[in-house]
VOKOLTI-39827 format. One record per residue (C-alpha): x, y, z; residue in one letter. Coordinates in steps of 0.1 Angstrom, whole numbers, plus 2048, in hexadecimal, padded with zeros to 3 digits. Example, Ala and Ser with C-alpha at 12.3 -4.5 7.8 and 13.67 -1.06 7.14 Angstrom:
<atoms>
87B7D384EA;8897F5847S;
</atoms>
This chain:
<atoms>
349A3598CM;33EA28968D;351A0F957K;364A26940H;375A33961N;395A1D95FA;3A3A27984L;392A269AAV;3A7A339C7V;3B0A229E7F;3BDA34A07E;3CDA4D9EAG;3DEA339D3K;3CEA2C9AFN;3C7A099A6I;3C3A0597FR;3A39ED973R;3909E3959L;36D9DA950W;3749B6942H;35799B93CK;33D9AF94EE;3549B596FE;36C9CA979W;3919BA97AH;3AB9CD98EF;3D19CE98DS;3DF9B69A2I;3FF9C89A4I;3EF9E99ADD;3DC9D59C7I;3FF9CA9D6V;40F9E89D5A;3F09FA9E8V;3F29DDA03L;4169D4A0AT;4299F7A03D;4429E29F0S;4599F39DBS;4599D89C4I;4379CB9C3P;43E9B79A2K;4569A49B3R;43C99E9D2Y;41F9929BBW;43897B9ABS;44196B9CCD;41D9699DAL;4129579B7K;42B93E9C2I;4209389E3K;3FC93C9D9L;40291E9C0K;41190B9DDD;3F090F9F0E;3DE9059D4G;3CF91F9C3F;3CA91B99EE;3D393C98EM;3D1935969Y;3AC937966D;3A9953982K;3C496C978I;3C097D956V;3D8996943Q;3CA9B3938L;3D79D1929K;3D89F093FL;3E8A1293EP;40AA1694BA;41EA3495AS;42EA3A937D;40CA39929D;40EA1A912K;3FA9FD91DY;40A9DB92BY;3F99B6931E;3F09BA954T;3E899E96ED;3C29A6979C;3AB99798EA;38599A997N;3799A09B6T;37597D9C3E;3979739B7T;3A69959C7L;3979899EBL;3A896A9E9R;3CB9799DFI;3C39929FCV;3C0976A14Q;3E496CA0FS;3F5992A13I;3FC998A36H;3F49BDA3AS;3E39D5A52R;3D29E4A33K;3C19C1A2AA;3A39C5A3CE;3989E8A2FP;3A09DFA0CF;3879C0A0FK;36C9D9A19R;3759F2A02W;3789D59E3L;3579CB9F0A;3469EC9EFK;3549F19CAV;3459D09BFA;3219D69D4Y;31F9F89C0E;3229E699DR;3079CC9AAI;2F29ED9B3Q;2F79FC994E;2EB9DA982I;2CA9DB996E;2C49FD994N;2D0A0F975P;2C9A30985E;2E6A3199EL;300A28980A;2F4A4B970Q;2F7A5A992D;31BA51997R;323A5A972A;312A79976K;329A82994E;347A77981Y;341A8D964Y;33BAAA97BE;35BAA3993L;36EAA7970K;360AC796AG;347AC394EY;32CADC94DP;307ACE957K;2F6AD2937D;312ABD925W;310AA3941V;2E9AA293BD;2ECA9991AK;308A80920R;2F3A6A937L;2D6A6E921R;2EBA60904G;2F6A4491BI;2D2A3C923A;2CEA3D8F7V;2EAA268F6R;2DFA0D90DQ;2BEA09900E;2CAA008DDL;2E79E98ECT;2CB9D8900D;2B89D18DDE;2D89C38CBW;2DF9AB8E7K;2B899F8E4A;2BD99B8C2R;2DD9868BEG;2F799D8BDV;3129928DAT;3339958D1E;3469B78DCN;3529BC8B8Q;3339B78A7E;3299D48C1F;3499E78B8A;33D9E9893I;3189F0895L;322A0C8A8T;33DA1A893N;322A15874E;30AA2B886I;327A4588FS;334A4386CK;313A4B85CA;305A67876T;328A7C877F;336A73851G;356A62863V;35FA42875P;365A4389BI;388A41896K;38AA5E881V;374A71897H;38AA6D8B3K;3AAA7A89AD;397A99898I;396A9B8BDK;3B6A948C1G;3B1A748D5L;3D0A628DCD;3CBA3F8CEP;3E3A2D8E7K;3C8A3A8FFF;3B1A1A8F8K;397A24911N;38FA44904Q;36BA4B901N;362A5E8E3L;342A6D8F0R;353A79910D;364A918F7H;348A9C8E4M;337ABE8E0T;312AC38E9D;30BABF8C1L;31CA9F8BDE;30DA8F8DBL;2EAA9A8CFI;2F0A8B8AAF;300A6B8BBS;2E3A688CEM;2CDA6D8B1L;2DEA5389DG;2DBA3A8B6E;2B5A408C0R;2ACA3C89BL;2C1A1E897S;2AEA0F8B4T;28EA188A2E;29AA06883A;2A39E8894T;27F9E78A4R;26E9EE882K;2809D2870K;2819BE889D;2A69B4884T;2B8995894Y;2DD98D88EG;2FB9A1885F;2EF9A8861G;2CC9B4865E;2DA9CB885N;2F99D586FL;2DB9E4854D;2C69F6871A;2E4A0587BA;2F0A1485CK;2CBA20854E;2C8A31878G;2E8A42874G;2E1A4C84FT;2C1A5E85AV;2D6A6F875A;2EDA7985EG;2D8A89846R;2C9A9E862A;2F0AA786BR;2F6AB484AR;2D6AC7847D;2E0ADA869A;305AE0859E;2F8AED83AK;2DAB0484CT;2F1B11863F;313B11854G;321AFD870I;335ADD872K;328AC488DV;344AB0891V;35FAC58A4S;383AC28AFS;376ACF8D1E;379AB68EEN;374AB5912N;390AC891DS;383AE5908D;360ADF91AL;36EAE293DV;384B00935K;365B11927K;351B0794BK;36EB1395EK;374B3694BI;34AB3894BG;352B37974K;367B56972K;
</atoms>
């Protein structure tokens, strides 16, 4: 599983999760529903919170409210907890499923630790994830290469004084805007992606050419960052624009030479359909 996969499954039931402050946070309501089979898990959790407070468990700094998707496709503030806090909560739920769940939760956390220590494992799991969704192998190879290129760039940013998530988003948008001629939001609109699904990753809906130019823009931005020996948001912003601009020139040259448009409305569902048709 990669950090864009917002669902995990335990005994056939979906559990929502979100990557927050460098670790997974899980929906407590979903956990309660799985372990108790309660018809009203929200009420069960409400009663359990009172019990935990009586037991001296300080929740105000343990439970975080994160926006997760609901059955109506809207996002709502939902009580969430990391692995350590969930294990404490589970201790107070009397259920025969509790012990298997603890082992499952520990395994999910352990896999993430493994991925930090050995990034190749994360790539292997991401590859399996994309293949299960039906993406063509050659597309998956490009997508994974793009992840590696992206990681190299973000590592440079972190080492050069860029720390805020908002700054990362601005830098990424500048590269994309210079490379493709449109900002990320417009690119998503062209793909027909629904803005209410905030966790959708544009790259998962890119064509081969879009992935290639995306990699080129970020790789050239890495080169500009190193060559200029940048530090701080402002200097890294200039390098990002420069890298994206060079990639943008290459895109326009390709479009003019071959009479094509790199930015396409084609998305992942089209890619999967093509793979299925090819198998017939």
